N, C-alpha and C positions, 0 to 999 in steps of 0.2 A: 358147339358145332364145329366141324372141321371145315376150314377154308382152304381152297386150293390156290396156290400161287404160281401155277404153271404159265399163265399168260405173261406175268411179269418176267419170269425166268426166260421164256422164249424171246421176249423183247430184249432182255439183257444179252442173250446169246446171238441175237439177230438171226433167229431161226423161225421157220414157220411150222405149223402143225404138220403140214405135208412132209417137210423135211425130217421132222422127228419121227413121223410114221414110217418113212422109208428106212431110216437109220435103225429103228427098233423092231419093226414088224408089228407094232401096235396099231390096231385098226383106227382109222381116222375118226370114226364115231366115238370111240372110247376117249381119245384125246380131246375131242370137241366137248364131251361131257365134263371133263376136268376143267377146261377153259371157261365153259358157260354154266358151271354148276350153280352159281348164285341166281341166275335167271331161271334155270330149270327147276330150282327149288320151289318157286312160286307155282309151278304146274305139277308138282310132286313127281318130277321126272329126273330128279337129281341122282348123283352117284350114291348108291346104297352100300356098296362093298368095294374094297380095294384089294386087288391081287398083289401079293408080295412079289410075284414074278414081274408084273407090270411096273410096280414101283422100282424094283431093281433095274429093269431095263431103262427106265427114264433117268434114274440116278447115274447109271453108267454112261448113257448117251449125252447127258447134260453136264457131266462131271460135277455132281452136286450130292447133297445128302437129303434124306427124307424131310428133314427140317426146312430145307430150302424150297420144297414143293408143297408142304402142308403147314398149317398153323391151327391152333385151337383158339376159338373165340367163344365166350359164353353165349349160350342160346338167347336169342331175342325173345322176350316174353310174348310177343305177338306171333311168333313163328309156330308152324305146325309141329307137333311132336312126331317122332318116327313111328 
């Protein structure tokens, strides 16, 4: 499963989702899904697709690479499959 590290990166950059939204034009709801994806997964409302455009905008605004925003973790045996 893909794990989003946006919350940690925003903390490191001392930036809020609102500030990132203003800087990138990415909808606040989209950013909120990235930040809260683990909680949303339980309700099957998690992020199901990632736009390269959105990923590019975040990397540019946060001066980072996709690897700074995402990581792969083996699926939990108890987790729902897609």
